[in-house]
N, C-alpha and C positions, 0 to 999 in steps of 0.2 A: 504494500500500500504506500509506503514511504517512497519507494523507487518510482512508482507510477506518478505520485504527486510531484516529485522532483523532475522527472522527465517531462511532465506536462508543463511545469513552470519554465523549464529550460527551452522547450519548444516555443512557448509564447514569447520569451525573451529574444530568442534568435529571430523569430518572425518580425518582431517590432524593430529590432536593431538593424536588420538587413532589408527592411521594408518588404518582407516576404508574405504579407497578408494577401489572402485571396478570398473570393466569394465562397469557393468550395471549402477552404480551410475554416471559414467562419461558420460553416454548417457542420463539417465533420468533427472539429475539435470539441464543441460542447456535446455532440452526439456520442463521441468516444468517452468523454468524461461521465456522462449519464449512464452509458452502457457499463462502464467499470463499477460505478457506485451501485447501480441496480443489481449487478451480478453479485457484489459483496452482500447486499441486503438479502437477496434470495438465498445465498449460501449460509448467511447467519441465521436466517429463519429455518432453513432445512436442518441445522444442528440445534435448533431451539434456543439459540443465544438471544434472539429477539423474537417478539411475537410475529406470527405469520401475517396477522392483519396489518401490521405496520409495513412489512415488506410489500404486501399487496397495495396498500395505500400509496407508498412511494412510487412503485412501478406503475400503478394505474394513473397517478397524476401525470407522470412523464409521458405515458402513452397518450393520454388525452391532450396534453399540450402539443405533442408532435402531430397527432392526427388533426387536431384543430387548426394548427398552422398550415398543414397541407391543404385542408379544405378551404381555408380563407385565401391562401395563395392561388388556389385554382380560380377563385372568383376575382381576386385582386392580386395580380402577379408582382406588384411592387411592395406588397405588405411585408414589413419587417417587424416582428415582435420585439418590443423593448424589454431589456432585462429590468425586473422590478427589485427594489430593495428587499422586500420580503422574500423574493426568490433567492437572492444571494444569501440572506440570513438562513433560509431553509437549507441551501446547499452546505453552508458552513456547519449548521447543526447536524446534518446527515453525516458529514465527514467526521466531526467530533465523536458522534455516537459510534460510528464504525471503528475508529481508532481506539476508543476506550473499550469497546467490546472485545476487540482483538487483543488488546493488552490484558484485559481481565481473563480472557480464555487461555492466554499463555501462562497464567498464574504469575505474571510479572508484578501485578498490583491488584489489590482488592478494590473494585469499583462498582459493586452491585447496586448500592444506593444511588450513585451518580448515574448509572445506566438507566435505572428506573425513571429518574427525573429527565434524562435526555430523551427517553422514549416519548414522554409526554410532550416535551419541547418539539421534537421532530414531528409528531402527529399534528400539533397545533400549527406549526409553520408550514407543514405540507398542505393542510387544508386551507390556510390563509393564502398561501401563494397560488394554489390551484384556483381559488376563487378570484384572486387578483388577475391571473392570466385569462380566466374565463371572461371577466368583465372587459379586459383589454380586447379580447377576440370579438366579443359582441359589439363593442364600439367600432371596431374595424369593419365588421359586416354591415352595420348600419351606415357607416360613412361611405361604403362602396355601393350601396343600393341607390338606384336612380330615384330622383324626386318624382312622386306621383303628381302629375299635373293634369 
């Protein structure tokens, strides 16, 4: 997990430094990040380190965001979803929970109480960010509809 995070940060740094940003990279990088995090959540749920409902909530939210963006872009090809602060907070909370759970499972440190609190935090921020992105998507759909005249 640490190696994945470091390589992702290095990739972003190199892209910015050498002006190597691309439209494809702007799509694939967050998709790869979410795939990794979702995979970790599914694996942690399979070994019952986190509740299955939480993994389903996290994966389901990401699927709805991706599918929603695809549908909206079909109607409005220039639509670019904006990152929301609550979405960034959610991603941070998800990463912290994953790292703490992995550290706890390795018997490196006792974090059972913190993990319980983080599960609640991840659930709340996942729901809030999902709602935020849904509102953003609905606004984009309304903005792309022709005026009835």
